[in-house]
C-alpha positions as CSV (number, residue, x, y, z in Angstrom):
1,X,172.3,91.1,31.8
2,X,169.8,93.9,30.5
3,X,167.9,93.7,34.3
4,X,171.5,93.9,35.5
5,X,172.8,97.0,33.7
6,X,169.4,98.9,34.1
7,X,169.6,98.5,37.7
8,X,173.8,99.3,38.0
9,X,173.1,102.6,36.4
10,X,169.9,103.6,38.0
11,X,171.8,102.6,41.1
12,X,174.4,105.1,39.5
13,X,171.8,107.9,38.7
14,X,170.6,107.3,42.4
15,X,174.0,108.0,44.0
16,X,175.1,110.7,41.8
17,X,171.5,112.8,42.8
18,X,172.9,112.4,46.8
19,X,176.5,113.2,45.6
20,X,176.1,116.2,43.6
21,X,173.5,117.6,45.8
22,X,176.5,118.3,48.2
23,X,178.4,120.3,46.0
24,X,175.0,122.7,45.0
25,X,174.4,124.8,47.9
26,X,171.4,127.0,48.1
27,X,171.6,130.5,48.9
28,X,169.3,133.6,49.5
29,X,171.9,136.6,48.6
30,X,171.8,138.8,45.6
31,X,173.6,135.4,43.5
32,X,171.0,133.9,44.9
33,X,169.7,132.9,40.9
34,X,172.5,132.0,40.6
35,X,172.6,129.0,42.8
36,X,169.0,127.9,41.5
37,X,170.1,127.6,38.4
38,X,173.1,125.4,38.6
39,X,171.1,123.6,40.8
40,X,168.4,123.0,38.0
41,X,170.8,122.1,35.6
42,X,172.8,119.3,37.2
43,X,169.7,117.8,39.4
44,X,167.1,117.7,36.9
45,X,167.7,114.2,35.7
46,X,169.7,112.2,32.8
47,X,170.6,108.9,32.4
48,X,174.4,109.7,33.9
49,X,176.3,107.3,31.8
50,X,179.3,109.1,32.0
51,X,179.4,109.0,35.8
52,X,178.6,105.6,35.6
53,X,181.6,104.9,33.2
54,X,184.1,106.8,35.9
55,X,182.8,104.2,38.4
56,X,182.9,101.4,36.3
57,X,185.8,101.4,35.1
58,X,187.6,102.8,38.6
59,X,186.4,99.7,40.1
60,X,188.3,97.0,37.2
61,X,191.0,98.6,39.5
62,X,190.0,98.3,43.4
63,X,189.6,102.0,43.6
64,X,187.7,103.3,47.1
65,X,184.3,104.0,45.7
66,X,184.8,107.5,47.5
67,X,187.4,108.5,44.9
68,X,185.5,107.7,41.9
69,X,182.4,108.8,42.9
70,X,183.9,112.3,43.5
71,X,185.5,112.1,40.2
72,X,182.3,111.3,38.6
73,X,180.7,113.9,40.3
74,X,183.1,116.3,38.9
75,X,182.3,115.3,35.8
76,X,178.7,115.2,35.2
77,X,179.0,118.8,36.9
78,X,181.3,119.4,33.9
79,X,179.5,118.0,31.0
80,X,175.9,119.8,32.4
81,X,178.2,122.9,31.7
82,X,178.5,122.3,28.3
83,X,174.6,121.5,27.9
84,X,173.5,124.7,29.2
85,X,176.3,126.1,26.9
86,X,175.2,123.7,24.5
87,X,171.4,125.0,24.7
88,X,172.3,128.8,24.5
89,X,170.4,130.8,21.3
90,X,173.9,131.5,19.7
91,X,174.5,128.0,20.2
92,X,171.8,125.3,19.1
93,X,169.0,127.5,20.6
94,X,166.9,124.5,22.0
95,X,164.0,124.9,24.8
96,X,164.2,121.5,26.2
97,X,166.4,119.3,27.6
98,X,166.0,116.8,29.6
99,X,162.3,117.1,30.0
100,X,162.1,120.6,31.1
101,X,162.7,123.9,29.9
102,X,166.5,124.7,29.2
103,X,168.7,127.1,31.9
104,X,168.0,129.8,29.8
105,X,164.4,129.3,29.2
106,X,163.5,128.7,32.8
107,X,166.1,132.0,33.7
108,X,167.5,134.1,31.3
109,X,170.1,133.9,29.1
110,X,173.0,135.8,31.7
111,X,172.7,133.1,34.1
112,X,172.7,130.2,32.2
113,X,176.1,131.9,30.5
114,X,177.3,132.3,34.6
115,X,175.8,129.0,35.7
116,X,178.0,127.1,33.0
117,X,181.1,129.3,33.8
118,X,180.8,128.6,37.5
119,X,179.8,124.3,37.0
120,X,182.9,124.4,34.8
121,X,184.8,126.1,38.1
122,X,183.3,124.1,40.4
123,X,184.0,120.7,38.5
124,X,188.3,121.4,38.1
125,X,187.4,122.3,42.3
126,X,186.2,118.9,43.4
127,X,188.8,117.3,41.4
128,X,192.0,119.2,42.8
129,X,190.6,118.7,46.3
130,X,192.9,116.1,48.7
131,X,189.4,114.5,49.6
132,X,189.4,113.1,45.9
133,X,192.4,111.4,46.4
134,X,194.9,111.5,48.3
135,X,198.3,111.7,45.6
136,X,198.5,115.1,44.2
137,X,199.9,113.4,41.3
138,X,196.7,111.8,39.9
139,X,194.9,114.7,40.9
140,X,197.2,116.8,38.5
141,X,196.6,114.2,36.1
142,X,192.7,113.9,36.4
143,X,192.7,118.1,36.1
144,X,194.9,118.2,33.0
145,X,193.1,115.3,31.1
146,X,189.7,116.9,32.0
147,X,190.7,120.2,30.9
148,X,192.3,118.5,27.4
149,X,189.1,116.9,27.3
150,X,186.9,120.4,27.1
151,X,189.1,123.1,25.3
152,X,190.1,123.6,22.0
153,X,191.6,119.6,21.2
154,X,188.3,118.3,22.9
155,X,184.8,119.4,23.0
156,X,185.0,122.6,22.6
157,X,187.2,122.2,19.6
158,X,184.2,120.0,18.3
159,X,181.9,122.8,19.6
160,X,183.0,125.1,16.9
161,X,183.6,122.3,14.0
162,X,179.8,121.7,14.5
163,X,179.0,125.9,13.8
164,X,180.3,126.3,11.3
165,X,180.7,122.8,9.1
166,X,179.0,123.4,6.5
167,X,176.0,120.4,5.9
168,X,176.3,119.9,2.4
169,X,180.5,119.3,1.9
170,X,181.7,117.7,5.1
171,X,182.8,114.1,5.0
172,X,183.2,111.3,6.8
173,X,186.4,112.1,8.0
174,X,185.4,115.0,9.1
175,X,182.5,114.3,11.0
176,X,184.1,111.4,12.6
177,X,186.5,113.7,14.1
178,X,184.0,116.8,14.7
179,X,182.2,113.8,17.0
180,X,185.4,112.4,18.5
181,X,185.9,115.9,19.9
182,X,182.6,117.7,20.8
183,X,181.3,114.2,22.1
184,X,183.8,111.5,22.5
185,X,186.6,113.5,24.7
186,X,184.5,113.9,27.7
187,X,183.4,109.5,27.1
188,X,187.1,109.4,27.4
189,X,188.5,110.8,30.3
190,X,185.5,109.0,31.3
191,X,186.9,105.9,31.0
192,X,190.4,106.9,31.5
193,X,189.9,108.5,34.9
194,X,189.3,105.2,36.6
195,X,191.9,104.6,35.1
196,X,194.2,107.2,36.2
197,X,192.9,106.5,39.9
198,X,193.5,103.1,39.8
199,X,197.4,103.6,38.5
200,X,196.4,101.0,35.8
201,X,199.4,100.3,33.6
202,X,200.3,101.4,30.2
203,X,198.3,98.6,28.2
204,X,195.0,98.7,30.2
205,X,194.8,102.6,29.8
206,X,195.1,101.8,26.1
207,X,192.7,98.8,25.9
208,X,190.6,101.5,28.1
209,X,191.2,104.3,25.6
210,X,190.4,102.3,22.2
211,X,187.0,101.0,24.0
212,X,186.2,105.0,24.7
213,X,187.1,105.5,21.7
214,X,184.5,103.2,20.1
215,X,181.7,103.5,22.5
216,X,182.1,107.5,21.9
217,X,181.5,107.1,18.2
218,X,178.8,104.7,18.6
219,X,177.0,107.0,20.9
220,X,177.1,109.4,18.8
221,X,175.8,107.6,16.4
222,X,172.8,106.5,18.3
223,X,172.1,109.9,18.5
224,X,171.9,110.6,15.2
225,X,169.8,108.1,14.5
226,X,167.5,109.1,17.3
227,X,167.5,112.3,16.1
228,X,165.2,111.3,12.8
229,X,163.7,108.2,15.0
230,X,162.8,109.4,18.2
231,X,160.1,110.9,20.0
232,X,160.7,114.5,22.0
233,X,158.9,113.0,25.0
234,X,160.6,109.9,25.2
235,X,164.0,111.3,24.5
236,X,162.9,115.0,26.3
237,X,164.9,117.3,23.8
238,X,163.7,118.3,20.1
239,X,163.2,116.2,17.4
240,X,164.7,115.9,14.1
241,X,166.4,119.4,14.7
242,X,170.3,118.4,13.2
243,X,168.1,117.2,9.6
244,X,165.8,120.1,9.8
245,X,168.7,122.7,10.6
246,X,170.4,120.8,7.7
247,X,173.7,119.5,9.5
248,X,176.0,117.0,8.5
249,X,175.9,113.7,10.8
250,X,176.6,110.4,10.5
251,X,172.5,109.5,9.5
252,X,173.0,112.3,6.8
253,X,176.4,110.9,5.3
254,X,175.3,106.8,5.7
255,X,172.0,106.8,5.4
256,X,170.2,105.4,8.1
257,X,170.0,101.3,8.1
258,X,174.0,101.7,7.1
259,X,174.7,104.3,10.4
260,X,172.8,101.3,12.8
261,X,175.4,99.2,11.0
262,X,178.2,101.3,11.6
263,X,177.2,101.5,15.3
264,X,176.8,98.1,16.1
265,X,179.8,97.8,14.9
266,X,181.3,100.1,16.7
267,X,179.6,98.7,20.1
268,X,180.9,95.5,19.2
269,X,184.5,96.2,18.5
270,X,184.6,98.6,22.0
271,X,183.3,95.4,23.7
272,X,186.9,93.2,22.1
273,X,188.3,95.7,23.6
274,X,188.0,94.9,27.0
275,X,188.8,90.7,27.1
276,X,192.0,91.4,28.8
277,X,190.1,92.5,31.6
278,X,188.3,89.1,31.2
279,X,184.7,89.3,33.3
280,X,185.4,92.0,35.5
281,X,184.1,94.6,32.6
282,X,180.9,92.9,31.9
283,X,178.7,95.8,33.3
284,X,180.8,98.1,30.6
285,X,180.4,95.7,27.9
286,X,176.2,95.9,28.9
287,X,177.3,99.7,28.7
288,X,178.3,99.6,25.1
289,X,175.4,97.5,24.1
290,X,172.9,100.0,26.0
291,X,174.7,103.1,23.9
292,X,173.3,101.6,20.4
293,X,169.7,100.3,22.0
294,X,168.7,103.2,23.8
295,X,165.5,105.3,23.2
296,X,167.1,108.2,25.0
């Protein structure tokens, strides 16, 4: 099972490298640094878990890969924008991402901000393109869902909560909502996008959303555990950053052992939501297991 999943995830990463390269041309003009920074950020590796979720959820509904791969690429581009801005000195002030210097360290802060802006626009451009799906309604739905996932009711709202939350008196309910927005919203879009592409039934969409909800929280708890127990050279980013900054996390609120139990419970719960898809969701089930066992 683990071998099959690892192979599928690796194949998705290789597919994404080829697909993403097509959307990121090079330039020799005055905007050359912008193009270089965009390519540097997007093509610097990563697990490509979100694209994997898009493609696997779309496969449940026999969606043509030519469509799901484009949506997966758009989402990865949007995710990369969020990482660039998240790493800025005015946000988390990180020097390392995916094992290499962050964009503002490799280039400068101005180029980093502009590269993030340009990538966000590019993601929506890809989704709106008729090549992504012949149905204008499907494309409009994808654009709407992604805009909600990254906006004030999603990732940006969660990031704002993260910046201004007081780590000493934040509650479990608040940290859960924060992470549902900051991390979970894009994971939910990744899964729901496949259902949108496949014209899924209301019941199937409900199951996919429930899976994504629990998967997103399990993913974040695993991240919090890695921040405490992980090694920087394995993760490709600084370890113990949250604890050093005094941020409230699932680990700081629950303790390391209870956090692990909670993450595994959420992973199992996520898997249970896929029962209506029977054997066709095996790789998604494996993704839920990987989420809590990963070391990066």
